N, C-alpha and C positions, 0 to 999 in steps of 0.2 A: 503493500500500500504506500510505499514511499513516493513522494511528489517533490520534485525540485523545480525551481523556476529562476529565470534570469531576467533582469530588467535592464541589462547593459549589453545586449547583443551577444550573450554567451561568455563574456569575460569572467563573470563570477556567478555563483549559484547559491541560492538559499533554500532551506527546507520549508515546505508548506505543510500545514497540519492536514493530515488525511483522515477522512471519516471511516476508513477501513484498513484492516491489516491484510486483506486479501491482495493477491497479485493483480496488478493492473497491466493490461496487455497493449492498449493503444489509447491515444488521445488525439482529438481534433479540435479545431476552432471554428465556431459558427456564430455569426451575428453577436459579437462581443461576449460570447460564452465558450468556455472550454468544457469539453465533455470527454470523460475517460471511461473505459469499460474494462472488465476483468473477470476473475474467477467468481463462480457461484452467482452469475448474473449481475454482479455489481455494476451499477452505472452511477457515476458521480459527476457533478458539474460545478463550475465556478463562474460567477458573473462579475468578479472583481480582479481580473487579470491573474487568476491562479493563486491569490492570497488565501482565500477561504473556499472550502469545498463542502458540498452537501450531498447526501445520498439521495438517489432518485429511485422510485419504486420500479423494479424491473418486472416485465410480464412473466418471466420464467426464471428459475434458479440455475440455469445452465451457464457454463463458462462462455464468455464472450471474447472473441479473438480480435475483432476489428470494428472500427467505427469511422464513418466519413460523412462529409456534409456537401450537398450541392447548394444551390441558392435558396432553397426553402425547406429541405428535408434532410434529417439525419437518418442514417441507416447503420444498424449494428448487426453483426453476424456472429455465429458461434456454434457451439456443440450441437450435435444431432441435427444440423442443418437449420437451426433456428435463425430467423431473420426478423428484426424489429425495426420499426420506423417511428420517427417523431417529427411533427410539423410545428412544434412550439418550442424550439431551441432546447430540446431534451428534457422538458419538464414531465411530459407524459409519453409513453411508448405503447405501441400496439404490435401484436403478432401479425406477421404477413405469411401467407401460405408459401412454403418453400418447395422447390421441385426435388429436393434431396434430403436424405437423413444422414448424409455424411457430415462430419465436422467441417465447419468453414472457419478459416483462420485470418484471411485478409480481404479487404474490400476497398474499392476506389471508385472515383467518378470521373468521367470525361465524355465529351461530345453527347451530352444528354443521356448517358448510359451509366448505370451502376454495374460493376463487375465484382463478384466475390469468388474466392478460390479456397480449396481445401483438400481434404483427405482423398486419396486415390485419384488425384489429378482433377477432382471435380471443379468445374467452372460454371457459375450461374450468372445470369444477367437480367437486368430490368431496364426497359426504355420508357416506362411510364411513371417516373418519379418514385420508384421502389414499391409500387403497389402490386404488380404481377411480376413473377420471375420465371425464367425457363433455363434449362440446362443447355450449355454449349458443348460441342464435341471437343474433347481434350486430346492432344497428341501424346499425353503421358498418363501412366497409372501411378506415378510417384506423387507423394504429398506436395502440394503447393502451399507455401506459407504466406507470401505477401504478393500484392499486385499494385501497380501504379500506372499512371497515364501521363504521356507527354508526346509532343510532336505527332499528334493523331495516331498514337500507338499505345496499346495496352501491353505491359510486360509483367509477367509473373515469374517468381523464382521459388525453387523448392529443393527437395531431397535429391541426392546424387548429382548435384550441380545442374539440375534441370532449369532451363530458362525457356519460357514459351512466350509467344507474342501474337498479337492480333492487330491488323491494320484496317479492319472493317467493323469497328465498334463491338468487338468481342464475339462476332458470329463465327468466324473461322480462326483457328490457332495453328501455329507451326513452331 
């Protein structure tokens, strides 16, 4: 549950008080709000630049591996394929129907598309603001941990040095 923050571009770091002792796996920034997710479904948020953090009620007690923000929606993904979304800066979260029961570990957003990755090379995507999700065909059966977006390309990394990419909004991967 450790949280550290910097107010001088990373030159020095201070501890922030965390409301949990659970492992936190990812943090994102959305509309002047930091949101972090972690083990046992923990979701915490800060509206004062990371100084103070508060627990948020999670829809399920499953481990959450990733969280990302587009211009209006936060999406968190995790164990057993759980996908949650929030449209109020992380105050309230709702379950979304997932196309997989595989653990999901990483999520990103680009070109109006959310992409999540996880166990057995599972890749999921949503093009309607995180409401509906489908599976994309993955070129690997190895676990994929994280995914990012840049220069019109999604790139995911995982076990055994696997790197996969998509240049068509997560439809096809090589």
